[in-house]
N, CA, C and O atoms as a MOPAC input file, in Angstrom:
PM7 MOZYME 1SCF
protein

 N    -11.30200 1    -1.61600 1    -3.90900 1
 C    -10.62600 1    -2.42100 1    -2.91100 1
 C     -9.44900 1    -1.61300 1    -2.36700 1
 O     -8.83200 1    -0.82900 1    -3.08700 1
 N     -9.15700 1    -1.81500 1    -1.10800 1
 C     -8.02400 1    -1.10900 1    -0.50100 1
 C     -6.90600 1    -2.09300 1    -0.16100 1
 O     -7.12700 1    -3.30100 1    -0.07700 1
 N     -5.73500 1    -1.56700 1     0.02900 1
 C     -4.52200 1    -2.37000 1     0.21200 1
 C     -4.55300 1    -3.22700 1     1.47600 1
 O     -3.92200 1    -4.28300 1     1.51200 1
 N     -5.25500 1    -2.80400 1     2.48800 1
 C     -5.30100 1    -3.58100 1     3.73800 1
 C     -6.05800 1    -4.89900 1     3.58700 1
 O     -5.93000 1    -5.77100 1     4.44600 1
 N     -6.84000 1    -5.06900 1     2.52600 1
 C     -7.62000 1    -6.29300 1     2.29200 1
 C     -6.83000 1    -7.38900 1     1.58200 1
 O     -7.29000 1    -8.52900 1     1.50800 1
 N     -5.66300 1    -7.06500 1     1.06500 1
 C     -4.92000 1    -8.02200 1     0.24400 1
 C     -4.11300 1    -9.01800 1     1.05700 1
 O     -3.48800 1    -8.65200 1     2.05300 1
 N     -4.12500 1   -10.28600 1     0.63400 1
 C     -3.26100 1   -11.27900 1     1.28300 1
 C     -1.82900 1   -11.19500 1     0.73600 1
 O     -1.56700 1   -10.49500 1    -0.24300 1
 N     -0.93300 1   -11.90200 1     1.37000 1
 C      0.46900 1   -11.93800 1     0.95500 1
 C      0.57500 1   -12.46200 1    -0.47600 1
 O     -0.09000 1   -13.42900 1    -0.84600 1
 N      1.41800 1   -11.81300 1    -1.26700 1
 C      1.68500 1   -12.24500 1    -2.62800 1
 C      0.84300 1   -11.57000 1    -3.69700 1
 O      1.16500 1   -11.69200 1    -4.87900 1
 N     -0.20500 1   -10.87300 1    -3.34000 1
 C     -1.03800 1   -10.20100 1    -4.33800 1
 C     -0.33300 1    -8.96200 1    -4.87200 1
 O      0.31400 1    -8.22500 1    -4.12900 1
 N     -0.47400 1    -8.74800 1    -6.17900 1
 C      0.12000 1    -7.59400 1    -6.84200 1
 C     -0.96700 1    -6.78300 1    -7.52800 1
 O     -2.02500 1    -7.30100 1    -7.88300 1
 N     -0.68400 1    -5.51700 1    -7.70400 1
 C     -1.64300 1    -4.66300 1    -8.38000 1
 C     -1.07800 1    -3.28900 1    -8.63700 1
 O      0.12900 1    -3.06100 1    -8.56800 1
 N     -1.98900 1    -2.37500 1    -8.93800 1
 C     -1.62300 1    -1.00300 1    -9.24900 1
 C     -2.40000 1    -0.07800 1    -8.31300 1
 O     -3.59400 1    -0.26800 1    -8.08300 1
 N     -1.71700 1     0.90600 1    -7.78900 1
 C     -2.35900 1     1.89300 1    -6.92200 1
 C     -3.25600 1     2.76900 1    -7.78600 1
 O     -2.82100 1     3.30200 1    -8.80600 1
 N     -4.51200 1     2.91300 1    -7.37000 1
 C     -5.47800 1     3.73100 1    -8.10400 1
 C     -5.75500 1     5.06100 1    -7.42200 1
 O     -6.02000 1     6.05900 1    -8.09200 1
 N     -5.69500 1     5.08400 1    -6.07700 1
 C     -5.97200 1     6.33600 1    -5.36800 1
 C     -5.25700 1     6.33300 1    -4.02200 1
 O     -4.98600 1     5.28400 1    -3.43800 1
 N     -4.96100 1     7.53700 1    -3.55300 1
 C     -4.35000 1     7.71100 1    -2.24300 1
 C     -5.22800 1     8.68800 1    -1.46900 1
 O     -5.34300 1     9.85900 1    -1.83200 1
 N     -5.84300 1     8.19500 1    -0.40500 1
 C     -6.73900 1     9.02500 1     0.40300 1
 C     -5.99900 1     9.71200 1     1.52600 1
 O     -4.78300 1     9.89300 1     1.48400 1
 N     -6.76000 1    10.08500 1     2.52200 1
 C     -6.17500 1    10.80000 1     3.64500 1
 C     -6.17100 1    12.28400 1     3.35600 1
 O     -6.60600 1    12.72900 1     2.29400 1
 N     -5.68800 1    13.01900 1     4.28700 1
 C     -5.65900 1    14.45300 1     4.08900 1
 C     -4.41200 1    15.06900 1     4.67900 1
 O     -3.76500 1    14.49500 1     5.55400 1
 N     -4.09100 1    16.23300 1     4.19100 1
 C     -2.99700 1    17.01400 1     4.74200 1
 C     -1.66400 1    16.31200 1     4.76000 1
 O     -1.20300 1    15.78100 1     3.75000 1
 N     -1.04600 1    16.32200 1     5.94400 1
 C      0.30700 1    15.79400 1     6.10400 1
 C      0.40200 1    14.30200 1     5.82300 1
 O      1.39700 1    13.84800 1     5.25800 1
 N     -0.61400 1    13.52600 1     6.20700 1
 C     -0.57200 1    12.08800 1     5.98700 1
 C     -0.54300 1    11.76400 1     4.50100 1
 O      0.26300 1    10.94000 1     4.06900 1
 N     -1.39800 1    12.39000 1     3.71800 1
 C     -1.42300 1    12.14400 1     2.27200 1
 C     -0.09000 1    12.53900 1     1.64000 1
 O      0.44300 1    11.81200 1     0.80200 1
 N      0.44000 1    13.68000 1     2.03600 1
 C      1.74000 1    14.13000 1     1.51100 1
 C      2.83600 1    13.13600 1     1.86400 1
 O      3.70700 1    12.85000 1     1.04200 1
 N      2.79800 1    12.61400 1     3.06900 1
 C      3.81300 1    11.64500 1     3.48800 1
 C      3.72700 1    10.36800 1     2.65600 1
 O      4.75400 1     9.84100 1     2.22900 1
 N      2.50800 1     9.86200 1     2.41800 1
 C      2.34500 1     8.65600 1     1.59900 1
 C      2.86600 1     8.89800 1     0.18400 1
 O      3.55400 1     8.04700 1    -0.38000 1
 N      2.54400 1    10.04400 1    -0.38400 1
 C      3.02600 1    10.37400 1    -1.73100 1
 C      4.54800 1    10.48700 1    -1.74800 1
 O      5.18700 1    10.03000 1    -2.69600 1
 N      5.13300 1    11.08600 1    -0.72400 1
 C      6.59200 1    11.22300 1    -0.63700 1
 C      7.29000 1     9.86600 1    -0.54900 1
 O      8.42600 1     9.72500 1    -1.00100 1
 N      6.61800 1     8.86400 1     0.03000 1
 C      7.19900 1     7.52200 1     0.14800 1
 C      7.08100 1     6.73300 1    -1.14900 1
 O      7.53900 1     5.59300 1    -1.22200 1
 N      6.47200 1     7.32700 1    -2.17500 1
 C      6.36500 1     6.65000 1    -3.46200 1
 C      5.03500 1     5.96700 1    -3.69100 1
 O      4.85600 1     5.27900 1    -4.69600 1
 N      4.11100 1     6.14500 1    -2.78600 1
 C      2.78100 1     5.55600 1    -2.94600 1
 C      1.94400 1     6.54300 1    -3.74400 1
 O      1.21600 1     7.36300 1    -3.18300 1
 N      2.06100 1     6.44700 1    -5.06400 1
 C      1.33200 1     7.35000 1    -5.94300 1
 C      0.54000 1     6.53600 1    -6.95800 1
 O      0.90500 1     5.40100 1    -7.26400 1
 N     -0.54500 1     7.11000 1    -7.48300 1
 C     -1.35000 1     6.38300 1    -8.46800 1
 C     -0.52000 1     5.88900 1    -9.65500 1
 O      0.45000 1     6.52200 1   -10.07200 1
 N     -0.93600 1     4.74000 1   -10.18000 1
 C     -0.31800 1     4.05200 1   -11.32400 1
 C      0.99800 1     3.36500 1   -10.98500 1
 O      1.72900 1     2.96100 1   -11.88900 1
 N      1.31600 1     3.22400 1    -9.69300 1
 C      2.52000 1     2.53500 1    -9.25500 1
 C      2.19000 1     1.07700 1    -8.95200 1
 O      1.19500 1     0.79200 1    -8.28600 1
 N      3.02200 1     0.15100 1    -9.43900 1
 C      2.83800 1    -1.27000 1    -9.14500 1
 C      3.22400 1    -1.54000 1    -7.69500 1
 O      4.20100 1    -0.98800 1    -7.19000 1
 N      2.44300 1    -2.40000 1    -7.02700 1
 C      2.68200 1    -2.71400 1    -5.62000 1
 C      2.38000 1    -4.18000 1    -5.36200 1
 O      1.45500 1    -4.74300 1    -5.94800 1
 N      3.17200 1    -4.80700 1    -4.47200 1
 C      2.98100 1    -6.20100 1    -4.07100 1
 C      3.03200 1    -6.27800 1    -2.54700 1
 O      3.88100 1    -5.65100 1    -1.91300 1
 N      2.11100 1    -7.05700 1    -1.96400 1
 C      2.14900 1    -7.29800 1    -0.52100 1
 C      3.16300 1    -8.40700 1    -0.27000 1
 O      2.99600 1    -9.52000 1    -0.76800 1
 N      4.21000 1    -8.11700 1     0.49600 1
 C      5.29600 1    -9.06300 1     0.73700 1
 C      5.09800 1    -9.82300 1     2.04500 1
 O      5.21600 1   -11.04800 1     2.08300 1
 N      4.79900 1    -9.09500 1     3.11100 1
 C      4.63800 1    -9.71300 1     4.43200 1
 C      3.54600 1    -8.98800 1     5.20200 1
 O      3.25200 1    -7.81600 1     4.96600 1
 N      2.96000 1    -9.72700 1     6.12900 1
 C      2.02100 1    -9.13400 1     7.08000 1
 C      2.43500 1    -9.63000 1     8.45500 1
 O      2.66800 1   -10.82500 1     8.63700 1
 N      2.52800 1    -8.74100 1     9.41200 1
 C      2.92300 1    -9.11700 1    10.76900 1
 C      1.91100 1   -10.10300 1    11.35400 1
 O      0.75500 1   -10.12300 1    10.93000 1
 N      2.32800 1   -10.91700 1    12.31800 1
 C      1.44600 1   -11.94000 1    12.89000 1
 C      0.10100 1   -11.41200 1    13.39100 1
 O     -0.90700 1   -12.11000 1    13.28200 1
 N      0.06600 1   -10.23200 1    13.92000 1
 C     -1.20100 1    -9.67100 1    14.40200 1
 C     -1.90100 1    -8.83500 1    13.32400 1
 O     -2.91800 1    -8.19800 1    13.59700 1
 N     -1.35600 1    -8.83800 1    12.09600 1
 C     -1.98400 1    -8.13200 1    10.98200 1
 C     -1.52400 1    -6.70100 1    10.77300 1
 O     -1.97200 1    -6.04400 1     9.83400 1
 N     -0.64500 1    -6.20500 1    11.62200 1
 C     -0.19700 1    -4.83000 1    11.50600 1
 C      1.24600 1    -4.74300 1    11.96900 1
 O      1.51400 1    -5.14800 1    13.10000 1
 N      2.18100 1    -4.25600 1    11.20100 1
 C      2.09900 1    -3.54400 1     9.93100 1
 C      2.13300 1    -4.48900 1     8.71900 1
 O      2.17400 1    -5.71200 1     8.85300 1
 N      2.11300 1    -3.86600 1     7.53700 1
 C      2.12900 1    -4.57700 1     6.26000 1
 C      3.38100 1    -4.14600 1     5.49600 1
 O      3.67800 1    -2.95500 1     5.40300 1
 N      4.11700 1    -5.12400 1     4.94900 1
 C      5.30000 1    -4.79600 1     4.15100 1
 C      4.94600 1    -4.87900 1     2.67700 1
 O      4.37200 1    -5.86800 1     2.22100 1
 N      5.29000 1    -3.83600 1     1.93800 1
 C      4.99300 1    -3.73000 1     0.51100 1
 C      6.27500 1    -3.65100 1    -0.29200 1
 O      7.31200 1    -3.21500 1     0.20800 1
 N      6.19200 1    -4.08100 1    -1.54800 1
 C      7.30200 1    -3.87800 1    -2.48000 1
 C      6.77800 1    -2.98200 1    -3.59800 1
 O      5.81300 1    -3.31600 1    -4.28500 1
 N      7.43400 1    -1.84100 1    -3.76400 1
 C      7.07900 1    -0.92500 1    -4.82900 1
 C      8.29600 1    -0.10800 1    -5.21600 1
 O      9.14100 1     0.19600 1    -4.37300 1
 N      8.38500 1     0.23900 1    -6.46300 1
 C      9.48900 1     1.06000 1    -6.98400 1
 C     10.88100 1     0.52600 1    -6.63100 1
 O     11.82600 1     1.29900 1    -6.47300 1
 N     11.00000 1    -0.80500 1    -6.50600 1
 C     12.30400 1    -1.41300 1    -6.26300 1
 C     12.75200 1    -1.45700 1    -4.81600 1
 O     13.91500 1    -1.76400 1    -4.55600 1
 N     11.88100 1    -1.16300 1    -3.86500 1
 C     12.25400 1    -1.24500 1    -2.46000 1
 C     11.08700 1    -1.75600 1    -1.63200 1
 O      9.95000 1    -1.80100 1    -2.10400 1
 N     11.37700 1    -2.14400 1    -0.39000 1
 C     10.34100 1    -2.60100 1     0.52500 1
 C      9.96200 1    -1.45200 1     1.45600 1
 O     10.81900 1    -0.70500 1     1.92800 1
 N      8.67800 1    -1.33000 1     1.70500 1
 C      8.14400 1    -0.27100 1     2.54800 1
 C      7.15500 1    -0.89200 1     3.52400 1
 O      6.30700 1    -1.69000 1     3.12400 1
 N      7.25400 1    -0.53900 1     4.77900 1
 C      6.34200 1    -1.04200 1     5.79600 1
 C      5.42900 1     0.10000 1     6.23600 1
 O      5.88800 1     1.17600 1     6.61800 1
 N      4.11400 1    -0.16900 1     6.16900 1
 C      3.14300 1     0.83600 1     6.58900 1
 C      2.12900 1     0.22100 1     7.54300 1
 O      1.95200 1    -0.99700 1     7.58800 1
 N      1.47400 1     1.07600 1     8.29600 1
 C      0.44000 1     0.61400 1     9.22200 1
 C     -0.81100 1     0.21100 1     8.44700 1
 O     -1.08700 1     0.74100 1     7.37100 1
 N     -1.55500 1    -0.72400 1     9.00300 1
 C     -2.78400 1    -1.18000 1     8.37000 1
 C     -3.77600 1    -0.02600 1     8.24500 1
 O     -4.51800 1     0.06200 1     7.26600 1
 N     -3.78300 1     0.83900 1     9.22400 1
 C     -4.65900 1     2.01100 1     9.20100 1
 C     -4.37300 1     2.88700 1     7.97800 1
 O     -5.29800 1     3.41600 1     7.36200 1
 N     -3.09900 1     3.03800 1     7.63000 1
 C     -2.72300 1     3.82200 1     6.45000 1
 C     -3.02700 1     3.06800 1     5.16300 1
 O     -3.37600 1     3.67900 1     4.15300 1
 N     -2.89600 1     1.74200 1     5.19300 1
 C     -3.18200 1     0.92100 1     4.01200 1
 C     -4.65300 1     1.00500 1     3.61600 1
 O     -4.99000 1     0.79900 1     2.45000 1
 N     -5.52500 1     1.30300 1     4.56400 1
 C     -6.95700 1     1.45400 1     4.27100 1
 C     -7.23300 1     2.66800 1     3.39400 1
 O     -8.30000 1     2.76000 1     2.78700 1
 N     -6.30100 1     3.58500 1     3.32000 1
 C     -6.46700 1     4.80600 1     2.53500 1
 C     -5.99300 1     4.65900 1     1.09500 1
 O     -6.15200 1     5.57200 1     0.28500 1
 N     -5.40500 1     3.49600 1     0.78000 1
 C     -4.78900 1     3.30200 1    -0.54100 1
 C     -5.68100 1     2.39300 1    -1.37600 1
 O     -5.81100 1     1.20300 1    -1.09100 1
 N     -6.29100 1     2.96200 1    -2.40500 1
 C     -7.13400 1     2.19700 1    -3.32000 1
 C     -6.27200 1     1.49800 1    -4.35600 1
 O     -5.37700 1     2.11200 1    -4.93700 1
 N     -6.53400 1     0.21300 1    -4.59300 1
 C     -5.73300 1    -0.57000 1    -5.52300 1
 C     -6.61600 1    -1.39100 1    -6.46000 1
 O     -7.78800 1    -1.64300 1    -6.18000 1
 N     -6.02400 1    -1.79700 1    -7.57200 1
 C     -6.67400 1    -2.66400 1    -8.53700 1
 C     -5.72000 1    -3.82600 1    -8.80400 1
 O     -4.54600 1    -3.61600 1    -9.10900 1
 N     -6.22400 1    -5.03800 1    -8.68800 1
 C     -5.37900 1    -6.22400 1    -8.86800 1
 C     -5.02200 1    -6.41200 1   -10.33400 1
 O     -5.85200 1    -6.20800 1   -11.22100 1
 N     -3.75900 1    -6.80700 1   -10.57900 1
 C     -3.30800 1    -7.11900 1   -11.92200 1
 C     -3.27300 1    -8.62600 1   -12.08500 1
 O     -3.07600 1    -9.36500 1   -11.12100 1
 N     -3.46000 1    -9.05800 1   -13.27800 1
 C     -3.48500 1   -10.50300 1   -13.54200 1
 C     -2.13300 1   -10.97800 1   -14.01200 1
 O     -1.95700 1   -12.16600 1   -14.28400 1

């Protein structure tokens, strides 16, 4: 499952970060790395962008980028 499929309030752990080159490096630099806990906080009215909470801060990313982030839901 990828992060763009999650509704507001779902939490989980990042399992993989896709993409290539500069985009992947940028996502990793923002703290989106495997084994990091993440929660979907808000979604814009038209579905893009998505606000996430991870590592103690809020991060807003495009839905297109969220499709590259593999996640596993935690119970």
